matplotlib code that plots the C-alpha trace (Angstrom):
import matplotlib.pyplot as plt

x = [-19.3, -21.1, -19.9, -20.0, -18.8, -15.5, -15.5, -11.7, -11.1, -14.3, -15.3, -17.3, -15.2, -15.7, -16.2, -13.3, -14.0, -17.8, -20.0, -23.8, -25.6, -29.1, -29.8, -32.0, -35.0, -34.5, -33.0, -30.1, -26.7, -23.1, -20.0, -16.4, -13.2, -12.0, -9.4, -7.2, -7.1, -8.5, -11.3, -14.5, -17.3, -21.0, -23.9, -27.5, -30.0, -27.7, -27.1]
y = [66.6, 68.2, 71.5, 72.5, 75.5, 75.1, 77.1, 77.3, 78.4, 80.5, 79.5, 76.8, 73.7, 70.4, 67.6, 65.1, 61.5, 62.2, 59.8, 59.9, 59.7, 59.8, 62.1, 61.1, 63.0, 60.9, 63.8, 63.0, 64.6, 64.3, 64.5, 64.6, 66.7, 70.0, 69.2, 72.2, 72.1, 68.7, 70.1, 68.1, 69.6, 68.7, 69.4, 68.7, 67.9, 66.4, 62.7]
z = [7.7, 10.6, 12.1, 15.8, 17.7, 19.5, 22.8, 22.9, 19.3, 19.3, 15.8, 14.0, 13.1, 11.4, 13.9, 14.0, 15.1, 15.0, 16.9, 16.7, 20.1, 21.5, 24.5, 27.4, 25.9, 22.6, 20.6, 18.2, 18.8, 17.5, 19.7, 18.7, 18.8, 17.4, 14.7, 15.6, 19.5, 20.4, 22.7, 22.9, 20.8, 20.8, 18.4, 19.2, 16.5, 13.8, 13.4]

ax = plt.figure().add_subplot(projection="3d")
ax.plot(x, y, z, "-o")
ax.set_aspect("equal")
plt.show()
């Protein structure tokens, strides 16, 4: 699983419901949710 930094929990968490996306500049990214608080998390560069 991919990890991302949760701004609300202030720690790195495993991404829940991860979805791979492509940014406008063609870079890969992953978006999902924090498993503990449900906040949206985002990680650029991992797909």
